[in-house]
Backbone and ligand atoms as CSV (ligand in chain L), in Angstrom:
chain,resi,resn,atom,element,x,y,z
A,1,MET,N,N,-49.517,-12.928,-47.638
A,1,MET,CA,C,-49.575,-13.865,-46.525
A,1,MET,C,C,-48.368,-13.676,-45.611
A,2,LEU,N,N,-47.201,-13.493,-46.180
A,2,LEU,CA,C,-46.010,-13.303,-45.342
A,2,LEU,C,C,-46.067,-11.991,-44.572
A,3,LEU,N,N,-46.717,-10.992,-45.113
A,3,LEU,CA,C,-46.800,-9.695,-44.422
A,3,LEU,C,C,-47.905,-9.663,-43.373
A,4,TYR,N,N,-49.015,-10.341,-43.635
A,4,TYR,CA,C,-50.199,-10.159,-42.788
A,4,TYR,C,C,-50.634,-11.423,-42.065
A,5,GLY,N,N,-50.054,-12.574,-42.409
A,5,GLY,CA,C,-50.461,-13.831,-41.793
A,5,GLY,C,C,-51.645,-14.424,-42.531
A,6,LYS,N,N,-52.081,-15.576,-42.031
A,6,LYS,CA,C,-53.232,-16.225,-42.658
A,6,LYS,C,C,-53.929,-17.105,-41.634
A,7,ARG,N,N,-55.234,-16.974,-41.546
A,7,ARG,CA,C,-56.005,-17.871,-40.695
A,7,ARG,C,C,-56.824,-18.780,-41.588
A,8,GLY,N,N,-56.705,-20.086,-41.325
A,8,GLY,CA,C,-57.458,-21.044,-42.129
A,8,GLY,C,C,-57.787,-22.264,-41.306
A,9,GLU,N,N,-58.152,-23.347,-42.008
A,9,GLU,CA,C,-58.571,-24.571,-41.315
A,9,GLU,C,C,-57.466,-25.135,-40.435
A,10,ALA,N,N,-56.210,-24.931,-40.840
A,10,ALA,CA,C,-55.093,-25.513,-40.090
A,10,ALA,C,C,-54.666,-24.630,-38.926
A,11,GLY,N,N,-55.206,-23.423,-38.813
A,11,GLY,CA,C,-54.856,-22.558,-37.695
A,11,GLY,C,C,-54.416,-21.190,-38.151
A,12,LEU,N,N,-53.693,-20.514,-37.269
A,12,LEU,CA,C,-53.251,-19.143,-37.552
A,12,LEU,C,C,-51.759,-19.098,-37.818
A,13,MET,N,N,-51.410,-18.571,-38.943
A,13,MET,CA,C,-50.002,-18.280,-39.221
A,13,MET,C,C,-49.794,-16.775,-39.029
A,14,PRO,N,N,-48.795,-16.407,-38.226
A,14,PRO,CA,C,-48.554,-14.978,-38.033
A,14,PRO,C,C,-47.912,-14.367,-39.265
A,15,GLY,N,N,-48.071,-13.074,-39.423
A,15,GLY,CA,C,-47.359,-12.367,-40.484
A,15,GLY,C,C,-45.959,-12.016,-40.015
A,16,PHE,N,N,-45.102,-11.664,-40.965
A,16,PHE,CA,C,-43.714,-11.320,-40.641
A,16,PHE,C,C,-43.329,-9.969,-41.236
A,17,PRO,N,N,-44.107,-8.921,-40.878
A,17,PRO,CA,C,-43.812,-7.595,-41.443
A,17,PRO,C,C,-42.487,-7.036,-40.934
A,18,GLN,N,N,-41.974,-7.632,-39.848
A,18,GLN,CA,C,-40.699,-7.145,-39.305
A,18,GLN,C,C,-39.509,-7.506,-40.202
A,19,LEU,N,N,-39.713,-8.470,-41.107
A,19,LEU,CA,C,-38.638,-8.793,-42.046
A,19,LEU,C,C,-38.603,-7.753,-43.159
A,20,GLY,N,N,-37.431,-7.523,-43.691
A,20,GLY,CA,C,-37.250,-6.495,-44.704
A,20,GLY,C,C,-37.746,-6.932,-46.080
A,21,ASP,N,N,-37.887,-5.961,-46.958
A,21,ASP,CA,C,-38.340,-6.251,-48.320
A,21,ASP,C,C,-37.409,-7.251,-49.012
A,22,GLU,N,N,-36.095,-7.048,-48.823
A,22,GLU,CA,C,-35.103,-7.959,-49.416
A,22,GLU,C,C,-35.264,-9.367,-48.867
A,23,GLU,N,N,-35.468,-9.454,-47.556
A,23,GLU,CA,C,-35.569,-10.764,-46.909
A,23,GLU,C,C,-36.809,-11.521,-47.377
A,24,LEU,N,N,-37.932,-10.829,-47.428
A,24,LEU,CA,C,-39.169,-11.500,-47.826
A,24,LEU,C,C,-39.132,-11.898,-49.303
A,25,ALA,N,N,-38.558,-11.052,-50.141
A,25,ALA,CA,C,-38.429,-11.422,-51.559
A,25,ALA,C,C,-37.531,-12.652,-51.684
A,26,ALA,N,N,-36.428,-12.676,-50.942
A,26,ALA,CA,C,-35.509,-13.818,-50.997
A,26,ALA,C,C,-36.194,-15.090,-50.495
A,27,LEU,N,N,-36.997,-14.952,-49.445
A,27,LEU,CA,C,-37.708,-16.111,-48.893
A,27,LEU,C,C,-38.696,-16.678,-49.923
A,28,LEU,N,N,-39.455,-15.800,-50.560
A,28,LEU,CA,C,-40.409,-16.255,-51.573
A,28,LEU,C,C,-39.687,-16.910,-52.750
A,29,ASN,N,N,-38.571,-16.346,-53.148
A,29,ASN,CA,C,-37.823,-16.938,-54.267
A,29,ASN,C,C,-37.242,-18.297,-53.878
A,30,HIS,N,N,-36.828,-18.404,-52.619
A,30,HIS,CA,C,-36.325,-19.685,-52.117
A,30,HIS,C,C,-37.437,-20.737,-52.149
A,31,LEU,N,N,-38.638,-20.366,-51.682
A,31,LEU,CA,C,-39.763,-21.311,-51.704
A,31,LEU,C,C,-40.106,-21.711,-53.133
A,32,MET,N,N,-40.091,-20.751,-54.038
A,32,MET,CA,C,-40.422,-21.079,-55.434
A,32,MET,C,C,-39.398,-22.063,-56.002
A,33,ALA,N,N,-38.134,-21.865,-55.639
A,33,ALA,CA,C,-37.097,-22.782,-56.123
A,33,ALA,C,C,-37.313,-24.183,-55.549
A,34,LEU,N,N,-37.611,-24.259,-54.248
A,34,LEU,CA,C,-37.846,-25.562,-53.613
A,34,LEU,C,C,-39.024,-26.279,-54.262
A,35,LEU,N,N,-40.069,-25.504,-54.549
A,35,LEU,CA,C,-41.303,-26.087,-55.085
A,35,LEU,C,C,-41.267,-26.187,-56.606
A,36,LYS,N,N,-40.135,-25.817,-57.177
A,36,LYS,CA,C,-39.943,-25.855,-58.629
A,36,LYS,C,C,-41.023,-25.061,-59.379
A,37,VAL,N,N,-41.369,-23.933,-58.810
A,37,VAL,CA,C,-42.309,-23.032,-59.471
A,37,VAL,C,C,-41.529,-22.199,-60.488
A,38,ARG,N,N,-41.997,-22.223,-61.705
A,38,ARG,CA,C,-41.346,-21.412,-62.736
A,38,ARG,C,C,-42.128,-20.130,-62.927
A,39,ALA,N,N,-41.597,-19.060,-62.400
A,39,ALA,CA,C,-42.271,-17.758,-62.533
A,39,ALA,C,C,-41.224,-16.681,-62.366
A,40,GLU,N,N,-41.595,-15.474,-62.707
A,40,GLU,CA,C,-40.698,-14.342,-62.504
A,40,GLU,C,C,-40.360,-14.252,-61.022
A,41,PRO,N,N,-39.099,-14.042,-60.683
A,41,PRO,CA,C,-38.754,-13.909,-59.265
A,41,PRO,C,C,-39.355,-12.633,-58.650
A,42,PHE,N,N,-39.580,-12.676,-57.347
A,42,PHE,CA,C,-40.018,-11.479,-56.624
A,42,PHE,C,C,-38.830,-10.551,-56.461
A,43,ASN,N,N,-39.101,-9.262,-56.457
A,43,ASN,CA,C,-38.047,-8.325,-56.083
A,43,ASN,C,C,-38.548,-7.478,-54.920
A,44,PRO,N,N,-37.630,-6.813,-54.220
A,44,PRO,CA,C,-38.010,-6.077,-53.000
A,44,PRO,C,C,-39.131,-5.060,-53.233
A,45,GLU,N,N,-39.205,-4.495,-54.414
A,45,GLU,CA,C,-40.269,-3.530,-54.712
A,45,GLU,C,C,-41.649,-4.179,-54.642
A,46,ASP,N,N,-41.728,-5.460,-55.035
A,46,ASP,CA,C,-43.013,-6.175,-54.969
A,46,ASP,C,C,-43.509,-6.237,-53.529
A,47,ILE,N,N,-42.591,-6.437,-52.603
A,47,ILE,CA,C,-42.961,-6.536,-51.193
A,47,ILE,C,C,-43.369,-5.161,-50.669
A,48,LYS,N,N,-42.574,-4.188,-50.975
A,48,LYS,CA,C,-42.823,-2.822,-50.504
A,48,LYS,C,C,-44.230,-2.353,-50.887
A,49,ARG,N,N,-44.623,-2.676,-52.106
A,49,ARG,CA,C,-45.928,-2.267,-52.626
A,49,ARG,C,C,-47.087,-2.836,-51.806
A,50,GLU,N,N,-46.869,-4.010,-51.219
A,50,GLU,CA,C,-47.972,-4.677,-50.502
A,50,GLU,C,C,-48.063,-4.279,-49.034
A,51,ARG,N,N,-47.103,-3.496,-48.564
A,51,ARG,CA,C,-47.133,-3.100,-47.144
A,51,ARG,C,C,-48.185,-2.030,-46.901
A,52,GLY,N,N,-48.499,-1.826,-45.609
A,52,GLY,CA,C,-49.334,-0.692,-45.207
A,52,GLY,C,C,-50.822,-0.902,-45.409
A,53,GLN,N,N,-51.257,-2.107,-45.719
A,53,GLN,CA,C,-52.689,-2.339,-45.932
A,53,GLN,C,C,-53.391,-2.797,-44.665
A,54,ASN,N,N,-52.587,-3.163,-43.661
A,54,ASN,CA,C,-53.135,-3.538,-42.360
A,54,ASN,C,C,-54.229,-4.604,-42.461
A,55,LEU,N,N,-53.978,-5.632,-43.265
A,55,LEU,CA,C,-54.978,-6.684,-43.466
A,55,LEU,C,C,-54.979,-7.662,-42.301
A,56,ALA,N,N,-56.159,-8.118,-41.910
A,56,ALA,CA,C,-56.273,-9.139,-40.867
A,56,ALA,C,C,-56.025,-10.513,-41.500
A,57,PRO,N,N,-55.446,-11.461,-40.720
A,57,PRO,CA,C,-55.152,-12.802,-41.251
A,57,PRO,C,C,-56.381,-13.494,-41.834
A,58,ASP,N,N,-57.556,-13.167,-41.315
A,58,ASP,CA,C,-58.794,-13.777,-41.834
A,58,ASP,C,C,-59.077,-13.358,-43.277
A,59,ARG,N,N,-58.509,-12.252,-43.667
A,59,ARG,CA,C,-58.832,-11.729,-44.995
A,59,ARG,C,C,-57.876,-12.234,-46.068
A,60,ILE,N,N,-56.840,-12.983,-45.649
A,60,ILE,CA,C,-55.877,-13.499,-46.614
A,60,ILE,C,C,-56.350,-14.857,-47.107
A,61,GLN,N,N,-56.575,-14.952,-48.412
A,61,GLN,CA,C,-57.082,-16.193,-48.974
A,61,GLN,C,C,-56.279,-16.585,-50.197
A,62,ARG,N,N,-56.369,-17.858,-50.537
A,62,ARG,CA,C,-55.738,-18.313,-51.775
A,62,ARG,C,C,-56.366,-17.586,-52.951
A,63,PRO,N,N,-55.587,-17.266,-53.962
A,63,PRO,CA,C,-56.181,-16.605,-55.128
A,63,PRO,C,C,-57.186,-17.521,-55.813
L,1,HEM,C1,C,-41.596,-17.027,-42.687
L,1,HEM,C2,C,-41.757,-18.325,-42.542
L,1,HEM,C3,C,-43.004,-19.019,-43.058
L,1,HEM,C4,C,-43.367,-19.266,-44.344
L,1,HEM,C5,C,-42.605,-18.907,-45.617
L,1,HEM,C6,C,-44.638,-19.956,-44.295
L,1,HEM,C7,C,-45.333,-20.407,-45.419
L,1,HEM,C8,C,-46.576,-20.983,-45.402
L,1,HEM,C9,C,-47.304,-21.446,-46.562
L,1,HEM,C10,C,-46.796,-21.399,-48.003
L,1,HEM,C11,C,-48.499,-21.923,-46.142
L,1,HEM,C12,C,-49.609,-22.524,-47.016
L,1,HEM,C13,C,-50.682,-21.503,-47.276
L,1,HEM,C14,C,-51.748,-22.028,-48.249
L,1,HEM,O1,O,-51.407,-22.874,-49.080
L,1,HEM,O2,O,-52.875,-21.582,-48.193
L,1,HEM,C15,C,-48.529,-21.777,-44.688
L,1,HEM,C16,C,-49.586,-22.124,-43.872
L,1,HEM,C17,C,-49.594,-22.053,-42.498
L,1,HEM,N1,N,-48.561,-21.634,-41.700
L,1,HEM,FE1,FE,-46.823,-20.818,-42.361
L,1,HEM,N2,N,-45.022,-20.113,-42.989
L,1,HEM,C18,C,-44.056,-19.543,-42.208
L,1,HEM,C19,C,-44.057,-19.477,-40.834
L,1,HEM,C20,C,-45.049,-19.953,-40.003
L,1,HEM,C21,C,-45.014,-19.932,-38.549
L,1,HEM,C22,C,-43.852,-19.376,-37.706
L,1,HEM,C23,C,-46.167,-20.489,-38.117
L,1,HEM,C24,C,-46.656,-20.765,-36.711
L,1,HEM,C25,C,-46.297,-20.024,-35.663
L,1,HEM,C26,C,-46.950,-20.848,-39.283
L,1,HEM,C27,C,-48.195,-21.420,-39.264
L,1,HEM,C28,C,-48.955,-21.744,-40.369
L,1,HEM,C29,C,-50.311,-22.256,-40.314
L,1,HEM,C30,C,-51.133,-22.560,-39.046
L,1,HEM,C31,C,-50.731,-22.434,-41.643
L,1,HEM,C32,C,-52.094,-22.922,-42.152
L,1,HEM,C33,C,-53.024,-21.710,-42.306
L,1,HEM,C34,C,-54.370,-22.127,-42.885
L,1,HEM,O3,O,-55.028,-22.943,-42.242
L,1,HEM,O4,O,-54.730,-21.646,-43.964
L,1,HEM,N3,N,-46.228,-20.519,-40.415
L,1,HEM,N4,N,-47.354,-21.200,-44.265
């Protein structure tokens, strides 16, 4: 979602592919901390792996 955006009932959220792998991993870890999600932290490699798929925001859905 952070790389490609998301279109849903509330509108369109743009993607932020211009942010670096480190930045996006840090942002996701920050959100998880705020939301008290207990899970393995993201690392920059996780972000890198998801790049280059050129997904449209309409195709991004909740798991
Ligand atoms: C990098 C900063 C941002 C983060 C981390 C973020 C995060 C999120 C998250 C977690 C959701 C909920 C998605 C879901 O539960 O399905 C969401 C939805 C949304 N965001 Fe963002 N957001 C960011 C920036 C923005 C910006 C700048 C905009 C507007 C210009 C925006 C517009 C929206 C909209 C319209 C939705 C609802 C999409 C839908 O209807 O499914 N977001 N965002």
